[in-house]
PANU-775696 format. One record per residue (C-alpha): x, y, z. Coordinates in Angstrom, 1 decimal. Layout:
<rs>
+--------+--------+--------+
:   east :  north :     up :
+--------+--------+--------+
:      X :      Y :      Z :
...
+--------+--------+--------+
</rs>
This chain:
<rs>
+--------+--------+--------+
:   east :  north :     up :
+--------+--------+--------+
:   90.8 :  102.3 :  100.8 :
:   94.4 :  101.3 :  101.2 :
:   96.6 :   99.4 :  103.6 :
:   98.4 :  101.5 :  106.3 :
:  101.9 :  102.5 :  105.4 :
:  104.7 :   99.9 :  105.8 :
:  107.7 :  101.9 :  105.3 :
:  110.6 :  102.3 :  107.7 :
:  113.8 :  103.9 :  107.7 :
:  116.9 :  101.8 :  108.2 :
:  119.8 :  104.3 :  108.5 :
:  119.8 :  106.2 :  105.2 :
:  117.5 :  103.6 :  103.6 :
:  113.8 :  103.8 :  103.1 :
:  112.4 :  100.1 :  103.2 :
:  109.0 :   98.9 :  102.1 :
:  108.2 :   95.3 :  101.7 :
:  105.4 :   93.2 :  100.2 :
:  104.9 :   89.5 :  100.5 :
:  103.4 :   87.3 :   97.8 :
:  102.0 :   83.7 :   97.8 :
:  104.0 :   82.9 :   94.5 :
:  107.4 :   81.4 :   93.9 :
:  110.4 :   83.8 :   93.8 :
:  110.8 :   83.1 :   90.0 :
:  107.4 :   84.3 :   89.3 :
:  107.8 :   87.4 :   91.4 :
:  111.2 :   88.2 :   89.7 :
:  109.5 :   88.1 :   86.4 :
:  106.8 :   90.6 :   87.7 :
:  109.6 :   93.1 :   88.4 :
:  112.0 :   92.7 :   85.5 :
:  110.0 :   91.6 :   82.4 :
:  108.8 :   94.6 :   80.5 :
:  105.4 :   93.1 :   79.6 :
:  104.8 :   92.4 :   83.3 :
:  106.3 :   95.7 :   84.7 :
:  104.0 :   97.6 :   82.2 :
:  101.1 :   96.5 :   84.3 :
:  102.0 :   98.1 :   87.5 :
:  104.9 :  100.7 :   86.9 :
:  105.8 :  101.1 :   83.3 :
:  107.3 :   99.3 :   80.3 :
:  110.9 :   99.6 :   79.5 :
:  113.1 :   99.2 :   76.4 :
:  116.7 :   98.4 :   75.7 :
:  119.1 :   95.6 :   76.3 :
:  119.1 :   95.0 :   80.1 :
:  122.0 :   93.9 :   81.9 :
:  124.6 :   95.1 :   84.7 :
:  126.2 :   98.4 :   83.6 :
:  123.8 :   99.0 :   80.8 :
:  121.1 :  101.6 :   80.7 :
:  117.3 :  101.1 :   79.7 :
:  114.7 :  103.5 :   79.2 :
:  111.3 :  103.2 :   81.4 :
:  108.2 :  105.0 :   80.8 :
:  106.5 :  105.9 :   84.0 :
:  103.0 :  104.8 :   83.0 :
:  101.2 :  105.9 :   86.2 :
:  103.0 :  109.5 :   86.2 :
:  101.4 :  112.6 :   84.8 :
:  102.3 :  112.7 :   81.3 :
:  103.7 :  109.1 :   81.3 :
:  107.3 :  110.5 :   81.0 :
:  110.4 :  108.3 :   80.0 :
:  113.6 :  108.2 :   82.2 :
:  116.7 :  106.4 :   81.9 :
:  117.8 :  103.7 :   84.5 :
:  121.3 :  102.2 :   84.9 :
:  121.3 :   98.7 :   85.9 :
:  123.8 :   98.6 :   88.7 :
:  123.2 :   95.0 :   89.6 :
:  121.2 :   92.1 :   88.6 :
:  121.3 :   88.7 :   90.4 :
:  118.5 :   86.7 :   89.3 :
:  116.2 :   86.0 :   91.0 :
:  117.3 :   87.8 :   94.1 :
:  118.5 :   91.3 :   93.6 :
:  118.1 :   94.1 :   91.1 :
:  119.7 :   97.5 :   91.8 :
:  119.1 :  100.6 :   89.6 :
:  120.1 :  104.2 :   89.5 :
:  118.2 :  107.1 :   87.7 :
:  119.0 :  110.7 :   87.5 :
:  116.3 :  113.3 :   86.3 :
:  114.7 :  116.3 :   87.7 :
:  113.7 :  114.8 :   91.0 :
:  117.4 :  114.1 :   91.5 :
:  119.6 :  111.0 :   91.8 :
:  117.9 :  107.7 :   92.9 :
:  119.5 :  104.6 :   93.9 :
:  117.0 :  101.8 :   94.5 :
:  117.0 :   97.8 :   95.0 :
:  114.6 :   95.1 :   94.9 :
:  115.7 :   92.1 :   97.0 :
:  113.6 :   89.1 :   96.8 :
:  113.8 :   86.2 :   99.5 :
:  111.8 :   82.8 :   99.2 :
:  110.2 :   81.4 :  102.2 :
:  108.1 :   78.3 :  101.4 :
:  105.4 :   79.1 :   99.0 :
:  106.0 :   82.7 :   99.7 :
:  108.3 :   85.5 :   98.5 :
:  109.0 :   88.7 :  100.4 :
:  110.0 :   91.6 :   98.2 :
:  112.0 :   94.5 :   99.9 :
:  112.2 :   97.7 :   98.0 :
:  115.2 :   99.7 :   99.4 :
:  115.6 :  103.4 :   98.3 :
:  119.1 :  104.5 :   99.2 :
:  118.4 :  108.1 :  100.2 :
:  120.8 :  110.8 :   99.5 :
:  118.6 :  113.3 :  101.3 :
:  115.3 :  112.8 :  103.3 :
:  113.8 :  115.9 :  101.8 :
:  110.6 :  115.0 :  100.1 :
:  110.2 :  111.8 :  102.0 :
:  106.5 :  112.7 :  102.8 :
:  106.0 :  112.4 :   98.9 :
:  108.6 :  109.6 :   98.0 :
:  107.3 :  107.2 :  100.6 :
:  103.6 :  107.2 :   99.7 :
:  104.7 :  106.9 :   95.9 :
:  106.5 :  103.6 :   96.8 :
:  103.6 :  102.4 :   98.7 :
:  101.4 :  103.1 :   95.7 :
:  103.6 :  101.4 :   93.2 :
:  104.1 :   98.3 :   95.2 :
:  100.4 :   98.0 :   95.9 :
:   99.9 :   98.3 :   92.2 :
:  102.3 :   95.4 :   91.8 :
:  100.1 :   93.4 :   94.3 :
:   96.9 :   94.3 :   92.3 :
:   98.5 :   93.5 :   88.9 :
:   99.6 :   90.1 :   90.2 :
:   96.1 :   89.6 :   91.9 :
:   94.2 :   90.9 :   88.7 :
:   92.4 :   93.5 :   90.7 :
:   92.0 :   97.1 :   90.0 :
:   95.0 :   99.3 :   90.6 :
:   94.7 :  101.7 :   93.5 :
:   94.3 :  105.4 :   93.1 :
:   97.3 :  107.5 :   94.0 :
:   94.9 :  110.0 :   95.9 :
:   94.6 :  107.1 :   98.5 :
:   98.2 :  107.4 :   99.3 :
:   99.0 :  111.0 :   99.0 :
:   98.6 :  113.3 :  101.0 :
:   97.1 :  110.8 :  103.6 :
:  100.4 :  109.0 :  104.2 :
:  102.7 :  112.2 :  104.1 :
:  102.6 :  112.6 :  107.8 :
:  103.4 :  109.0 :  108.6 :
:  106.6 :  109.1 :  106.4 :
:  107.7 :  112.6 :  107.8 :
:  107.1 :  111.2 :  111.1 :
:  109.9 :  108.6 :  110.5 :
:  112.5 :  111.3 :  110.5 :
:  114.7 :  111.5 :  113.7 :
:  113.9 :  114.5 :  115.9 :
+--------+--------+--------+
</rs>
């Protein structure tokens, strides 16, 4: 069983957050170090840095495909922005980390170019962020079937009118 969806629309941005009882540097490492990203999203190769392109293997997608991701901004340990272009379209994503005492909040911001498919995209990001939580906690990763199609209606309901 999964937690209820947390995503919200903020203008043209889909925003989903998670909070961790961990320092910001540790959470930053979970979202930027290839060995740690492999545990919840996929491994990546290449020379990382602003303006550079890395290759990311989507470990939890059918066929574990590779994609290219351009690093638009990298401001350790607070902000990582990447862009991808593939058969699913152009995606502009940001991870924003904020420390608060012994906790770190992670905000995933998907800058939408269209709201078409939000009923699939939203549950996907909920799934991946819960993968991150499970990987950090050392628990079993969730099943995508717990997110989709059950969360589709929630995300489609975020759309105006």
